[in-house]
C-alpha positions as CSV (number, residue, x, y, z in Angstrom):
1,M,-17.7,36.3,-20.5
2,D,-21.1,37.0,-18.9
3,N,-22.6,37.5,-22.3
4,I,-21.6,34.0,-23.3
5,L,-23.0,32.5,-20.2
6,T,-26.3,34.3,-20.5
7,Y,-26.5,33.1,-24.1
8,C,-26.2,29.5,-22.9
9,Y,-28.5,29.7,-20.0
10,H,-32.2,30.5,-19.9
11,Y,-34.1,31.8,-16.9
12,D,-37.2,29.8,-15.9
13,P,-39.5,31.9,-13.7
14,Q,-41.5,28.9,-12.6
15,T,-38.5,27.2,-10.9
16,N,-36.7,30.6,-10.3
17,K,-33.5,29.1,-11.7
18,H,-31.3,29.3,-14.8
19,S,-31.3,26.2,-17.0
20,L,-28.6,25.3,-19.5
21,I,-29.7,25.2,-23.1
22,V,-27.6,22.4,-24.7
23,A,-28.3,23.4,-28.3
24,R,-26.6,26.7,-27.7
25,V,-23.6,25.1,-26.1
26,V,-23.2,22.8,-29.0
27,Q,-23.5,25.8,-31.4
28,L,-20.8,27.7,-29.6
29,G,-18.6,24.6,-29.5
30,G,-19.1,24.2,-33.3
31,L,-18.3,27.8,-33.9
32,V,-15.1,27.6,-31.8
33,T,-14.0,24.4,-33.6
34,L,-14.7,26.0,-37.0
35,C,-12.7,29.1,-36.2
36,S,-9.9,27.1,-34.8
37,L,-9.6,24.8,-37.8
38,G,-10.0,27.8,-40.2
39,S,-7.2,29.7,-38.4
40,F,-4.9,26.7,-38.4
41,M,-5.4,26.0,-42.1
42,F,-4.9,29.7,-42.9
43,V,-1.6,29.8,-41.0
44,M,-0.4,26.5,-42.5
45,F,-1.2,27.5,-46.1
46,R,0.3,30.9,-45.6
47,R,3.5,29.4,-44.1
48,D,3.7,27.0,-47.0
49,I,3.4,29.7,-49.6
50,H,6.0,31.9,-47.9
51,A,8.4,28.9,-47.7
52,G,8.4,28.8,-51.5
53,N,6.3,25.7,-51.8
54,G,3.4,27.5,-53.5
55,T,3.3,24.9,-56.3
56,A,1.3,22.4,-54.3
57,G,-0.8,20.1,-56.5
58,S,1.3,20.4,-59.7
59,G,3.8,17.6,-58.8
60,A,6.8,19.9,-59.0
61,T,9.0,20.7,-56.0
62,G,9.7,24.2,-57.2
63,T,13.5,23.8,-56.9
64,G,14.2,21.6,-60.0
65,T,16.1,19.0,-57.9
66,K,15.3,15.3,-58.1
67,V,14.0,13.7,-54.9
68,N,14.1,10.0,-54.1
69,G,15.9,8.7,-57.1
């Protein structure tokens, strides 16, 4: 956790303080978002394939049964 905080803060020797670097915070937020969405999509596609619905996009339901009519 300390490595993440030191990545987002920069020490300014003139003011003797640490200052937040907004661009790095935005980069880390984007990386977390990208990883979260990628993981979610991976789990959902994997679950869909394992459920037997691996024919997505072909218009077939995979069971041969008629739905809605």
